[in-house]
Wavefront OBJ file of the C-alpha trace (Angstrom):
o trace
v 61.506 -37.821 -37.368
v 60.499 -39.910 -34.321
v 58.321 -42.940 -34.605
v 54.946 -43.305 -32.767
v 54.902 -44.290 -28.818
v 55.756 -47.857 -28.476
v 52.926 -50.125 -27.651
v 52.801 -51.169 -23.967
v 52.682 -54.660 -25.234
v 56.268 -54.116 -26.191
v 57.264 -53.161 -22.714
v 57.438 -56.463 -21.051
v 59.776 -57.802 -23.610
v 61.979 -54.421 -23.161
v 61.920 -55.205 -19.432
v 63.171 -58.781 -19.820
v 66.058 -57.455 -22.117
v 66.978 -55.208 -19.394
v 66.773 -57.658 -16.510
v 68.924 -60.169 -18.844
v 71.509 -57.406 -19.227
v 71.675 -56.676 -15.724
v 71.630 -60.070 -14.269
v 74.094 -61.789 -16.699
v 76.161 -59.940 -19.030
v 78.158 -62.765 -20.725
v 74.781 -64.611 -21.286
v 73.258 -61.678 -22.649
v 76.039 -60.789 -24.707
v 75.838 -64.514 -26.376
v 72.126 -63.992 -26.847
v 72.578 -60.720 -28.565
v 75.461 -61.934 -30.961
v 73.300 -64.948 -31.834
v 70.393 -62.717 -32.734
v 72.833 -60.362 -34.780
v 73.958 -63.520 -36.609
v 70.364 -64.207 -37.371
v 69.919 -60.851 -39.110
v 72.160 -61.637 -42.011
v 69.596 -63.491 -44.276
v 67.279 -60.624 -44.420
v 70.095 -58.066 -44.967
v 71.367 -60.297 -47.707
v 68.068 -60.490 -49.394
v 67.743 -56.595 -49.136
v 71.035 -56.246 -51.306
v 73.585 -55.823 -48.541
v 76.804 -57.270 -49.075
v 78.589 -59.580 -46.467
v 81.575 -56.989 -46.350
v 79.202 -54.202 -45.511
v 77.200 -56.360 -42.718
v 80.261 -57.359 -40.906
v 82.071 -54.090 -40.972
v 78.715 -52.494 -39.459
v 78.427 -55.163 -36.566
v 82.175 -55.434 -35.822
v 82.172 -55.069 -32.184
v 78.666 -53.962 -31.717
v 76.984 -54.724 -28.281
v 73.503 -54.336 -26.756
v 72.807 -50.571 -25.640
v 70.587 -50.667 -22.527
v 70.182 -46.898 -23.089
v 68.060 -47.374 -26.125
v 65.260 -49.422 -24.250
v 65.057 -46.934 -21.726
v 64.717 -44.030 -24.236
v 62.288 -45.873 -26.130
v 59.742 -46.247 -23.144
v 59.974 -42.357 -22.680
v 59.007 -40.014 -25.510
v 58.185 -36.531 -24.065
v 55.530 -35.706 -26.831
v 53.563 -38.614 -25.398
v 54.140 -38.864 -21.923
v 54.368 -35.229 -20.502
v 51.253 -32.994 -20.113
v 50.762 -31.141 -23.626
v 51.038 -27.845 -22.134
v 54.306 -28.462 -20.367
v 55.494 -30.127 -23.579
v 54.523 -26.995 -25.651
v 56.081 -24.760 -23.366
v 59.385 -26.578 -23.436
v 59.300 -26.926 -27.246
v 58.369 -23.407 -27.813
v 60.717 -21.920 -25.390
v 62.195 -18.492 -25.596
v 65.491 -19.647 -26.228
v 64.465 -21.855 -29.068
v 62.461 -19.089 -30.725
v 65.326 -16.667 -30.442
v 67.567 -19.165 -32.025
v 65.168 -20.024 -34.851
v 65.159 -16.356 -35.751
v 68.768 -16.267 -35.936
v 68.759 -19.422 -37.989
v 66.227 -18.019 -40.371
v 68.323 -14.904 -40.826
v 71.548 -16.663 -41.285
v 70.022 -19.001 -43.863
v 67.804 -16.575 -45.737
v 69.172 -17.062 -49.210
v 69.216 -20.859 -48.855
v 65.579 -20.870 -47.458
v 64.350 -18.586 -50.159
v 65.324 -20.901 -52.879
v 63.942 -24.194 -50.713
v 60.735 -22.377 -50.223
v 60.525 -21.634 -54.176
v 61.301 -25.009 -55.143
v 59.284 -26.930 -52.656
v 56.513 -24.617 -51.669
v 57.024 -25.463 -47.966
v 56.846 -22.506 -45.528
v 60.341 -22.030 -44.296
v 59.151 -21.348 -40.660
v 57.770 -24.526 -40.467
v 61.021 -26.211 -42.042
v 62.959 -24.372 -39.080
v 60.609 -25.327 -36.551
v 61.083 -29.013 -37.278
v 65.021 -28.349 -37.299
v 64.694 -26.860 -33.966
v 62.419 -29.309 -32.312
v 64.178 -32.285 -33.950
v 67.832 -31.560 -33.229
v 67.980 -27.886 -31.490
v 69.003 -26.452 -34.902
v 71.742 -29.234 -35.300
v 73.503 -28.985 -31.831
v 71.671 -32.156 -30.432
v 71.402 -34.574 -33.560
v 71.849 -37.593 -31.448
v 75.067 -39.603 -30.449
v 73.930 -43.237 -30.567
v 75.116 -45.469 -33.177
v 72.274 -46.037 -35.570
v 73.348 -49.654 -36.396
v 73.756 -50.636 -32.741
v 70.434 -48.921 -31.682
v 68.542 -50.566 -34.340
v 69.911 -54.042 -33.564
v 69.186 -53.563 -29.760
v 65.625 -53.022 -30.663
v 65.309 -56.154 -32.875
v 67.222 -58.334 -30.403
v 65.268 -57.009 -27.205
v 61.883 -57.682 -29.010
v 60.990 -53.738 -28.602
v 59.496 -52.526 -31.821
v 61.395 -55.126 -33.601
v 59.405 -54.974 -36.799
v 59.870 -51.507 -37.424
v 63.653 -51.744 -36.355
v 64.329 -54.701 -38.960
v 63.006 -52.480 -41.909
v 65.134 -49.644 -40.506
v 68.400 -51.726 -40.222
v 68.390 -52.832 -43.935
v 67.796 -49.337 -45.153
v 70.591 -48.063 -42.794
v 73.061 -50.943 -44.029
v 72.260 -50.007 -47.612
v 73.114 -46.226 -46.855
v 76.452 -47.168 -45.524
v 76.998 -49.299 -48.467
v 76.335 -46.437 -50.965
v 78.698 -44.372 -48.943
v 76.432 -41.412 -47.974
v 78.256 -41.474 -44.643
v 80.730 -43.532 -42.550
v 79.733 -46.089 -39.938
v 81.547 -43.617 -37.388
v 79.392 -40.816 -38.114
v 76.107 -42.578 -38.734
v 74.659 -41.589 -35.311
v 71.069 -40.533 -34.214
v 68.501 -41.206 -31.844
v 67.344 -44.520 -30.142
v 64.979 -45.175 -33.151
v 67.565 -44.360 -35.783
v 66.574 -41.048 -36.651
v 69.469 -39.116 -38.175
v 71.043 -35.679 -38.735
v 69.803 -32.095 -38.635
v 66.108 -33.075 -38.885
v 66.051 -36.665 -37.800
v 65.180 -38.781 -40.828
v 64.548 -42.666 -40.118
v 66.546 -44.754 -42.534
v 63.470 -45.383 -44.851
v 62.328 -41.976 -45.275
v 66.104 -40.962 -45.847
v 66.097 -43.522 -48.715
v 62.866 -42.395 -50.133
v 62.735 -38.611 -49.684
v 66.328 -37.157 -48.918
v 67.772 -34.890 -51.563
v 71.301 -34.079 -52.606
v 70.726 -30.235 -52.709
v 74.154 -29.088 -52.891
v 74.985 -31.555 -55.855
v 77.997 -32.926 -54.179
v 77.073 -36.598 -54.690
v 75.941 -37.301 -51.279
v 72.572 -36.959 -49.386
v 74.347 -35.531 -46.152
v 71.530 -34.790 -43.615
v 74.234 -35.132 -40.934
v 76.771 -32.375 -41.820
v 75.261 -30.287 -44.541
v 72.666 -27.800 -43.753
v 71.193 -27.458 -47.414
v 70.611 -30.987 -47.862
v 69.018 -31.379 -44.274
v 66.540 -28.645 -44.941
v 65.761 -29.336 -48.331
v 65.101 -33.124 -47.403
v 62.516 -31.931 -44.909
v 60.882 -29.966 -47.482
v 61.020 -32.446 -50.051
v 59.486 -35.052 -47.496
v 56.600 -32.281 -46.553
v 55.855 -31.920 -50.234
v 55.104 -35.468 -50.936
v 53.152 -35.466 -47.566
v 50.725 -33.367 -49.432
v 51.665 -29.938 -47.990
v 49.570 -27.168 -49.294
v 51.560 -24.077 -50.312
v 50.123 -20.920 -48.899
v 47.874 -22.603 -46.351
v 48.129 -22.327 -42.667
v 48.375 -25.477 -40.282
v 45.729 -24.534 -38.068
v 44.181 -21.768 -35.904
v 43.469 -21.227 -32.189
v 39.912 -20.811 -31.938
v 37.186 -19.427 -29.453
v 34.052 -21.688 -29.096
v 30.659 -20.285 -28.122
v 29.086 -20.878 -24.513
v 27.883 -24.261 -23.995
v 29.783 -25.641 -27.043
v 31.225 -29.266 -26.281
v 34.227 -30.159 -28.452
v 33.870 -33.740 -27.372
v 31.009 -33.869 -29.590
v 33.376 -33.697 -32.566
v 36.358 -36.230 -32.955
v 39.496 -35.335 -34.446
v 38.402 -37.219 -37.752
v 35.418 -34.933 -38.025
v 36.191 -32.517 -40.844
v 34.073 -29.489 -41.551
v 34.853 -26.391 -43.782
v 36.312 -23.400 -42.053
v 33.075 -21.619 -43.217
v 30.858 -24.478 -41.559
v 32.791 -24.135 -38.293
v 32.271 -20.445 -38.454
v 28.285 -21.115 -38.787
v 28.637 -23.030 -35.556
v 30.353 -19.970 -33.862
v 33.701 -21.243 -34.094
v 35.988 -18.341 -34.574
v 39.564 -17.156 -34.514
v 40.739 -16.025 -31.041
v 41.912 -12.974 -32.804
v 38.479 -12.105 -34.461
v 39.877 -12.103 -37.853
v 38.119 -14.089 -40.767
v 39.709 -17.314 -41.943
v 41.583 -16.617 -45.137
v 40.443 -19.890 -46.982
v 36.966 -20.657 -45.711
v 36.585 -23.715 -48.119
v 39.424 -25.664 -46.385
v 38.566 -28.506 -44.434
v 39.593 -28.511 -40.603
v 39.291 -30.704 -37.619
v 38.769 -29.631 -34.073
v 41.696 -30.503 -31.652
v 40.866 -29.782 -28.024
v 43.401 -31.605 -25.907
v 42.150 -30.164 -22.686
v 38.618 -29.781 -23.481
v 37.183 -26.508 -22.669
v 39.952 -25.759 -20.026
v 42.639 -24.903 -22.259
v 43.402 -23.824 -26.006
v 41.101 -25.185 -28.734
v 42.277 -25.563 -32.293
v 40.996 -26.056 -35.741
v 43.701 -28.170 -37.709
v 44.055 -28.166 -41.482
v 45.727 -30.473 -43.891
v 49.234 -29.076 -43.326
v 48.825 -30.094 -39.720
v 48.267 -33.615 -40.959
v 51.256 -33.418 -43.204
v 53.435 -32.374 -40.162
v 52.002 -35.655 -38.463
v 53.781 -37.670 -41.213
v 56.921 -36.401 -39.588
v 55.920 -37.478 -36.077
v 52.556 -39.084 -35.301
v 52.062 -37.210 -31.928
v 49.427 -34.241 -32.021
v 51.498 -32.494 -29.568
v 54.562 -32.590 -31.777
v 52.531 -31.219 -34.795
v 50.812 -28.531 -32.576
v 54.630 -27.653 -31.360
v 55.891 -27.291 -34.817
v 52.836 -25.274 -36.037
v 53.056 -22.954 -32.950
v 56.834 -22.426 -33.219
v 56.472 -21.695 -36.914
v 53.764 -18.881 -35.971
v 56.095 -17.396 -33.404
v 58.854 -17.198 -35.889
v 56.672 -15.353 -38.096
v 55.940 -12.876 -35.294
v 52.775 -14.314 -33.798
v 52.320 -14.338 -30.156
v 51.519 -16.987 -27.501
v 48.274 -18.912 -27.335
v 45.470 -16.793 -26.257
v 43.889 -19.306 -23.882
v 46.446 -20.707 -21.232
v 46.871 -24.217 -20.470
v 45.187 -25.479 -17.341
v 47.055 -25.647 -13.945
v 46.136 -28.379 -11.295
v 47.927 -30.563 -8.775
v 49.837 -32.361 -11.600
v 49.772 -29.504 -14.267
v 51.847 -26.552 -13.096
v 51.713 -23.619 -15.657
v 54.829 -22.169 -17.271
v 55.068 -19.247 -14.427
v 54.419 -21.838 -11.720
v 57.185 -23.991 -13.009
v 59.532 -20.999 -13.084
v 58.349 -20.056 -9.602
v 59.303 -23.466 -8.409
v 62.697 -23.555 -9.799
v 62.962 -19.849 -8.289
v 62.348 -21.043 -4.940
v 64.616 -24.331 -5.244
v 67.491 -22.063 -6.323
v 66.874 -19.687 -3.667
v 67.017 -22.627 -0.976
v 70.487 -23.636 -2.704
v 68.910 -26.986 -3.987
v 69.757 -26.144 -7.380
v 71.657 -23.625 -9.740
v 71.089 -21.734 -12.908
v 68.028 -19.447 -14.229
v 64.522 -20.594 -13.942
v 63.266 -21.314 -17.323
v 60.274 -23.290 -16.602
v 61.777 -26.471 -18.370
v 61.520 -29.522 -15.832
v 64.779 -31.219 -16.514
v 67.142 -33.447 -14.554
v 68.450 -30.828 -12.351
v 65.038 -29.741 -11.317
v 63.701 -33.236 -10.668
v 66.495 -33.994 -8.412
v 66.233 -30.864 -6.663
v 62.579 -31.646 -5.874
v 63.439 -34.903 -4.593
v 66.022 -33.437 -2.293
v 63.153 -31.077 -0.842
v 60.849 -33.856 -0.596
v 63.210 -35.853 1.493
v 63.850 -32.973 3.650
v 60.123 -32.478 4.284
v 59.320 -35.988 4.801
v 57.103 -36.002 1.556
v 56.744 -38.792 -0.732
v 59.875 -38.912 -2.997
v 59.083 -38.948 -6.835
v 60.536 -35.781 -8.047
v 57.309 -34.708 -9.586
v 56.932 -30.863 -9.623
v 53.208 -30.780 -8.095
v 51.170 -27.897 -6.685
v 51.659 -29.494 -3.096
v 55.408 -29.014 -3.457
v 55.106 -25.602 -4.887
v 53.010 -24.568 -1.979
v 55.255 -26.073 0.546
v 58.237 -24.212 -0.935
v 56.192 -21.029 -0.805
v 55.290 -21.711 2.824
v 58.983 -21.904 3.819
v 60.063 -18.581 1.791
l 1 2 3 4 5 6 7 8 9 10 11 12 13 14 15 16 17 18 19 20 21 22 23 24 25 26 27 28 29 30 31 32 33 34 35 36 37 38 39 40 41 42 43 44 45 46 47 48 49 50 51 52 53 54 55 56 57 58 59 60 61 62 63 64 65 66 67 68 69 70 71 72 73 74 75 76 77 78 79 80 81 82 83 84 85 86 87 88 89 90 91 92 93 94 95 96 97 98 99 100 101 102 103 104 105 106 107 108 109 110 111 112 113 114 115 116 117 118 119 120 121 122 123 124 125 126 127 128 129 130 131 132 133 134 135 136 137 138 139 140 141 142 143 144 145 146 147 148 149 150 151 152 153 154 155 156 157 158 159 160 161 162 163 164 165 166 167 168 169 170 171 172 173 174 175 176 177 178 179 180 181 182 183 184 185 186 187 188 189 190 191 192 193 194 195 196 197 198 199 200 201 202 203 204 205 206 207 208 209 210 211 212 213 214 215 216 217 218 219 220 221 222 223 224 225 226 227 228 229 230 231 232 233 234 235 236 237 238 239 240 241 242 243 244 245 246 247 248 249 250 251 252 253 254 255 256 257 258 259 260 261 262 263 264 265 266 267 268 269 270 271 272 273 274 275 276 277 278 279 280 281 282 283 284 285 286 287 288 289 290 291 292 293 294 295 296 297 298 299 300 301 302 303 304 305 306 307 308 309 310 311 312 313 314 315 316 317 318 319 320 321 322 323 324 325 326 327 328 329 330 331 332 333 334 335 336 337 338 339 340 341 342 343 344 345 346 347 348 349 350 351 352 353 354 355 356 357 358 359 360 361 362 363 364 365 366 367 368 369 370 371 372 373 374 375 376 377 378 379 380 381 382 383 384 385 386 387 388 389 390 391 392 393 394 395 396 397 398 399 400 401 402 403
């Protein structure tokens, strides 16, 4: 459950913190410790004991990786087509189907109790922690303290820190096991501390709300949160649609809601030609690439997913992955490709060409990760091109020319 992209107004403060850390470690260590000491009055007012506070901060230091990750969230900075392709990869889809089968009895009960589509729950599980295999290994207390003391998203982090300290105080998790993301998002489905406190559930009845090590607690907590986020049982998140010739989606902002029946009258129909199952439901148009890419009508459940993560690209990825888990196919309309937006097939081709030249190893999957970026940089250096590691159409054409 990641928070919204950090405002650019915070970045100079974050940069200053990193410069301090790099220029004078002892000086920054003193500043950090003074900042930590100043956190006690607020924690005390929130009901945290001194013993809990001292235990949580014993030996804690500033973590520069937190600031680095805080300024880069893929759902905001990657082209949406690339983000969706990576989020709904063949591997994630394949593993998701296995997790659905493995947890069928559990998901039957959770779906019955909370009314939330099991495929959406599993899709969130897949996107947030890759089905529990990547829940984050950063100490939550250290991460939140770093955000506060660097001035990066400090108001958010202060509130989360006090909740995290009270979670420790209640004994739901040990300090050593309380790991998560740079923003303090925790467990299989990445709850931030305040959301955990308000909505996590002890589904297995062992006295602890263990979203870190207990899959039933984690998945039921996700369903619990979506339910209070006004999830509508039996309704879709949205539909990919076809718009009539000459239709300009920019005329309709994402806050403009019309019934599906009204959209139908405007000529906005489902790409598969089927009727809208609930024509009275209100929907907004979402056209992230205008008329050059897929266009969607998003419903109430899309907005419920946004409560989990405020990025439209994230909510779209969850919805699309859930549809694929049900047996649906890829989007009918492709994402646009241009100089800076390679299609999935183009990214796979680029990787194949880099592998053929011995610049990287592995199988082409279209995911632009560190190995691909470094291979592109090496190729750019060898060819005398500007070295930025960005997989552009120019780089792809240059690789093709040498094959």
